[in-house]
C-alpha positions in Angstrom: 3.9 -1.4 -49.3 7.4 -2.9 -50.7 9.0 -4.1 -47.3 12.3 -5.9 -47.8 14.5 -7.2 -44.9 18.1 -6.6 -44.4 20.9 -6.8 -42.2 22.9 -4.0 -41.2 26.7 -5.5 -41.2 27.3 -3.8 -37.4 26.6 -7.3 -36.3 30.2 -8.8 -37.9 32.6 -5.9 -36.8 35.8 -7.7 -35.3 33.4 -11.3 -35.6 33.2 -11.9 -38.9 35.5 -9.1 -40.3 36.0 -11.2 -43.4 34.2 -10.9 -46.4 33.9 -13.8 -47.4 32.2 -14.9 -43.3 29.7 -12.5 -42.9 28.3 -12.7 -46.7 27.7 -16.9 -46.3 26.3 -16.0 -42.8 23.8 -13.3 -44.8 23.3 -15.6 -47.7 23.4 -19.1 -46.7 22.2 -18.8 -42.6 20.0 -15.8 -42.8 19.1 -16.4 -46.0 19.2 -12.1 -46.7 19.6 -10.7 -49.9 20.2 -7.3 -48.9 22.7 -5.8 -46.0 23.2 -2.2 -44.9 27.2 -2.8 -45.1 29.0 -0.7 -42.1 32.5 1.6 -42.3 34.1 -0.4 -39.0 34.5 -2.9 -41.5 35.9 -1.2 -44.3 37.0 2.5 -42.9 38.0 4.8 -45.3 40.8 5.9 -43.7 42.6 2.7 -44.6 44.9 2.4 -47.4 43.7 2.2 -50.7 45.4 -0.7 -52.0 43.9 -2.1 -49.0 40.5 -1.2 -49.6 40.9 -2.1 -53.4 41.6 -6.1 -52.2 38.3 -5.7 -50.2 36.3 -4.4 -52.4 37.0 -7.0 -55.0 36.2 -9.8 -52.0 32.9 -8.1 -51.2 31.9 -7.9 -54.5 33.1 -12.2 -55.1 30.9 -12.5 -51.7 28.4 -10.8 -53.2 28.3 -12.9 -56.2 28.4 -16.2 -54.4 26.3 -15.9 -51.7 23.7 -14.1 -53.7 23.1 -10.4 -51.4 23.6 -7.1 -52.5 24.6 -4.0 -50.7 22.0 -1.4 -50.8 23.4 1.2 -48.4 25.9 1.9 -45.8 26.3 3.2 -42.7 28.3 4.5 -39.7 28.2 2.1 -36.9 29.4 2.0 -32.7 33.2 3.1 -33.7 32.4 5.3 -36.2 29.3 7.1 -33.3 31.9 10.4 -33.8 31.0 14.3 -33.8 32.1 14.0 -37.3 30.1 17.0 -39.5 29.4 18.9 -36.0 33.3 18.6 -34.1 34.3 21.7 -33.1 37.2 22.3 -35.3 36.8 23.0 -38.7 39.7 20.9 -40.2 38.3 18.1 -38.5 34.9 18.7 -40.0 36.4 18.8 -43.5 38.2 15.8 -43.0 35.1 14.3 -42.0 33.7 15.8 -45.0 36.0 14.3 -46.9 35.8 10.6 -45.3 32.2 10.7 -45.9 32.9 11.4 -49.8 35.0 8.2 -49.7 33.1 6.4 -47.6 30.1 6.7 -50.3 31.9 6.1 -53.3 33.2 2.7 -51.8 30.0 1.7 -51.3 28.7 2.9 -55.0 31.2 0.7 -56.1 29.4 -2.0 -54.0 25.9 -1.4 -55.3 24.6 0.7 -52.6 21.7 3.8 -53.5 21.7 5.8 -50.1 24.2 6.3 -47.0 24.5 7.9 -44.0 24.8 8.1 -40.3 23.7 10.3 -37.9 23.3 13.6 -38.2 26.5 14.7 -36.2 27.3 15.2 -32.5 27.7 18.8 -30.4 30.1 18.9 -27.4 28.7 19.7 -24.4 30.6 23.2 -24.6 29.5 24.2 -27.8 25.8 22.6 -26.8 26.0 24.7 -23.7 26.3 28.1 -25.6 23.1 28.3 -26.9 25.0 30.9 -30.5 28.1 29.0 -30.7 24.9 25.8 -31.0 23.6 27.0 -33.9 26.6 27.9 -36.0 27.8 24.5 -35.6 23.7 23.3 -36.5 24.1 25.1 -39.6 27.7 23.7 -39.9 26.1 20.7 -40.2 23.4 21.3 -42.5 26.2 22.9 -44.8 28.2 20.0 -44.9 25.1 17.7 -45.5 24.2 20.2 -48.6 28.0 19.7 -49.6 27.4 15.5 -49.1 24.4 15.4 -50.8 25.9 17.0 -54.2 28.5 14.6 -53.7 26.2 11.9 -53.5 24.0 13.0 -56.2 27.5 12.7 -59.0 28.1 9.0 -57.9 24.3 8.1 -58.6 23.2 7.6 -54.6 18.9 8.2 -55.1 19.1 10.1 -51.6 21.5 10.4 -48.1 20.0 9.2 -44.5 20.3 10.1 -41.0 19.3 8.4 -38.0 17.5 10.3 -35.2 19.6 9.5 -31.7 19.2 9.3 -28.1 20.1 12.8 -26.9 19.4 16.4 -28.1 23.2 17.2 -28.5 23.2 14.1 -31.2 20.5 15.2 -33.0 16.9 14.1 -33.8 15.8 14.1 -30.7 12.2 14.6 -31.3 9.9 14.0 -34.3 9.6 17.7 -35.4 13.8 18.0 -34.9 13.9 15.4 -36.8 12.0 16.7 -39.7 13.7 20.1 -39.2 16.6 18.7 -40.2 15.9 17.4 -43.1 13.5 20.5 -44.4 16.3 22.5 -43.9 19.0 20.1 -46.1 16.6 19.8 -48.2 16.0 23.9 -49.1 19.1 23.3 -51.3 20.4 19.9 -52.0 21.8 17.2 -54.7 20.1 14.2 -53.7 17.2 14.6 -50.5 18.2 13.6 -47.0 16.0 11.1 -45.6 15.4 9.9 -42.0 16.6 6.5 -41.3 14.4 5.6 -38.6 15.4 3.0 -35.3 12.0 1.3 -33.8 13.7 1.6 -30.4 14.9 5.4 -30.8 12.1 7.2 -28.8 14.2 9.3 -26.8 12.7 12.5 -26.0 11.0 12.2 -22.9 7.8 13.4 -23.9 7.6 10.8 -27.2 8.6 7.7 -26.2 6.8 5.4 -28.1 8.0 4.3 -30.9 4.9 3.8 -32.9 4.0 7.9 -33.4 7.4 8.0 -34.8 6.8 5.3 -37.3 3.4 6.7 -38.1 5.5 10.0 -39.0 8.7 9.4 -40.6 7.8 5.9 -41.7 7.1 7.2 -45.4 10.0 9.2 -45.4 13.0 6.3 -44.1 13.7 4.2 -47.1 15.6 2.3 -44.2 14.3 1.9 -40.8 16.4 -0.2 -38.5 15.1 -2.8 -36.8 15.5 -4.0 -32.8 13.3 -5.2 -29.7 13.1 -3.1 -26.8 11.7 -1.9 -23.4 10.4 1.6 -23.0 13.2 3.9 -21.9 16.3 1.6 -23.7 17.4 1.4 -27.2 17.8 -2.9 -26.4 19.3 -4.0 -29.5 17.9 -7.0 -28.5 17.2 -10.1 -31.3 13.5 -10.9 -32.1 13.7 -14.6 -30.2 10.7 -15.9 -27.8 12.5 -14.8 -24.8 13.2 -10.8 -25.9 9.2 -10.2 -27.8 7.7 -11.8 -24.1 9.7 -8.5 -22.8 9.6 -6.1 -25.7 7.7 -3.1 -26.9 8.1 -3.9 -31.0 6.1 -6.1 -32.6 6.0 -6.9 -36.3 2.0 -6.6 -37.1 2.3 -3.4 -34.8 5.3 -2.3 -36.7 3.7 -2.6 -40.1 0.4 -1.1 -39.4 2.2 2.4 -38.0 3.7 1.9 -41.4 1.0 1.5 -43.5 -0.9 4.5 -41.5 2.2 6.6 -42.3 2.4 6.5 -45.8 4.7 4.4 -46.7 5.5 2.7 -49.7 8.6 1.3 -50.0 11.4 0.4 -47.2 13.9 -1.4 -46.0 13.3 -3.1 -43.0 17.2 -3.7 -41.4 18.1 -5.8 -38.5 20.3 -4.3 -36.4 21.0 -6.1 -33.1 23.9 -5.6 -30.9 25.9 -8.4 -28.7 27.7 -7.3 -26.0 31.3 -9.7 -25.5 30.3 -11.4 -23.2 30.6 -15.6 -23.0 26.5 -15.5 -22.8 25.8 -13.8 -25.7 28.8 -14.0 -27.8 28.0 -17.6 -29.4 24.3 -16.9 -30.1 24.5 -13.5 -32.5 24.0 -15.7 -35.9 21.1 -18.1 -34.1 19.5 -14.7 -32.8 20.4 -13.0 -35.9 18.2 -16.2 -37.9 15.2 -16.3 -35.4 14.7 -12.5 -36.0 14.4 -12.8 -39.7 11.6 -16.1 -39.5 9.6 -13.6 -37.2 9.5 -11.5 -39.5 9.5 -12.9 -42.4 5.7 -15.0 -41.0 4.5 -11.1 -40.5 5.6 -9.8 -43.7 3.0 -10.1 -46.5 4.9 -12.5 -49.7 5.7 -10.5 -52.8 3.8 -11.0 -55.4 5.4 -13.9 -57.3 7.1 -15.4 -54.7 7.5 -18.5 -53.8 
């Protein structure tokens, strides 16, 4: 398997907003060469001239600190209904928003991008007919985005199975079904952005069957330490590894069993704005990188 460590840039939102700052952390302090950029660092709703200036700064930081942007994803502030919003005007706005986000990411070097599939409101979810129609709207939206993604040079789109049924992808079977339905008519395929801490359905709480069944169709996999029945987004430090259920050897074995040939193993750690944790963001990421590097097989020709 060709497995590469990367980091989701959600850690930088409101803490290290300057590209030179988060870029230095990625390249120098973490020693990583791959990032998943997030919309919360450069929202496409922002004015064109500001986006242009940020693109230039990010490119310069990438050159200076030796990393590349491989992917783009939504983040905490953009965890919204988007392609399954109940208002058709809003869905159209969000489709255009994604096109702009993907265009910016492609200029930064990304080859895939995505989000959660979409989120249903309670009024929609509780009405079976409306729910079915809205899922179809989400499928059509992703299909439109897939043809746009092909035009800008993406290899695929990705979506993340989420925590509750109305946020979609609540079971392995539903996740696979959504991909199949989108991919029945697509420009580039929709793949999975598996999260090792997302095993939401009460009958599927064990994360390892998810990895075995979806690892082969997950070009990006979010890494976090967690306990059963929660998505904790803890770092891989000795303290949390002693409590958590995610171990690098077990994840790697499950990926091998899945038939995975390559994936970007991407740290998605979360630190609340609290005195006891806010200062630990970089150190916790560094410890997590060290933990996983110790378990990943060295690539041929690597020092």
